[in-house]
N, C-alpha and C positions, 0 to 999 in steps of 0.2 A: 728530898727530891721526889717528885711525883712520877710514878712509872708511866702514867698516861702521856707524859711529855717525851717518852722514849719509844714505847711500843704503841702502835695504833691498832686498836681492835674495834671493829664496827660490826654491830649486829643489825640485821634487817629482817623484818617480817613482810611477807607477801601473803595476802588473804584472798582465797578463791572461794566464791559462793556459787555452788552448783556449777562449777567449772569455769566461771568467769571471774577475772581478777577485779576485786572491788576496793582494795586498799593496799598501800605499801608505805612502810614507815621504818625509820631507824629506832633503835631502842637503847636502853642503858645496859652497859656491860658491868657486871659487879667486880669488886676487888678480888673475890674468890677466883674467878677465871684468870685474872691477871697474875695472881700469885702462883697458881698452878702452872701457867705458861712459863714464867720466869724461872720457876723451880727446875725446869728441864735443864737449864744451863748449869745448874748446881748439881746435877746428877740425880735429882729426884725423879721418881716414876710418877707421872701425873695420874690423878684419879678424878677425872672430870668429864669423861665421855658423855656426850649428850644422849639422854634416854627418854625424858618425859617432858611434855607440855602440860602446864597446870593452868586452869582458869580460876579466877577469883572474882569476888562480888563486891569488893570495897575499894574505891579509888583513893582513899585517904589513909595514911599520908602518901604523898607523891613518892615515886621510886627514888632511891638513893644508892650510891655505889656500895655502901656498906650493908645493904639488905641481904638477908639470908632466907627470907620466906615472903610469901605473898601476904597481903593484909588480911584476906579472908578466903583461903583456898577452898574451892568447891569440888573440883574433879581433876583427874590426871589422865593423860593419854600417852601410850607408848609410841615411839616413832614407827613409821611404816617404811621409811627409806632414809638412809644416811650415807653420804658419799662425799669424797673430796672432789673438787672441781678439777677436771683434767686440764693440763696445760693447753693454751698459753696462760691461763689464770692460775697462779700459784697462791698458796696461803689462804685458801677458802674451803669451807665445808658447808654443805647444804643438807638440811634435815627436814623431812616432811612429816607432818602429823595430820591425822584425818579424824574428823568428827562426823559421824553418820547422822541421819535424820533423827535418831533416837538419843543422841549424845548431847549433853550440854545445853539443854533447852532452858536457858536462863538469860538474864541480862548480864553479859560478861562485862566486867569493869577493868580487869587486869589480866595479863598473861605473864607467865614465868616459865623459863626453861631450866630443867634440873638435870644433873648428871652425877656421875661417880658411883662407886660400888655400893654405897649406902642408900641410893635412890630406889624407890619402889612406888607402887600405887598409893602408898600411905601418904597423906598430907604432911608436908613439912619434912619429908625424908630427902636425903641427898644434899647436894650443893647447888644453890641457885646461881646460875651464871648470867641470867638475863631477867629484867623486870621492866614491864612497860604498861602504861594505862591504855585501854582500848574499850570504848563504850559501844556495845553491839548487842542487840536482842536477837538471840538464836531461837528459832522455832523448828518444829518437826518438818516443815516444808523445805528446810535448808540442810545441805551437806557442806561442810567446810574443809578445804585443804589449807592448812597453815604451813607455809614454807618458811623456815628459819635459816638464814645464812650468816655465818661469821666470817669476816675477812680480816686477816692480820697483815700489817705492813710496817 
């Protein structure tokens, strides 16, 4: 039985360029996040708190639910704000990441969200809970706010 048929987890990115929303899209939620969530019901203490956004440079292969890393991770950014959405919206968390004009000035091909106690600024560390392709050339003229929302239902 596929857990995706029982629990619905939706990840959504909103991208703001110099304060103006330029893109919004859903993304792939990995099996790691689903396993951590269902483990709560078995009494496990989850180790998946969202901490880092990673940018990558290689769009191939395409993201898959079994992914544990980006194809070619370039840099990571620690979240600047993370909060539960207050009622009346239950089951949602919003996390913001910020790239200054000096950060990530490359052609971004993929994004990944990482968490857990083993995640750090080191590439490949922690548990990847989200993986998506996004082609965007970031320059020093741009500051990006990347808002990541996970909704469970």
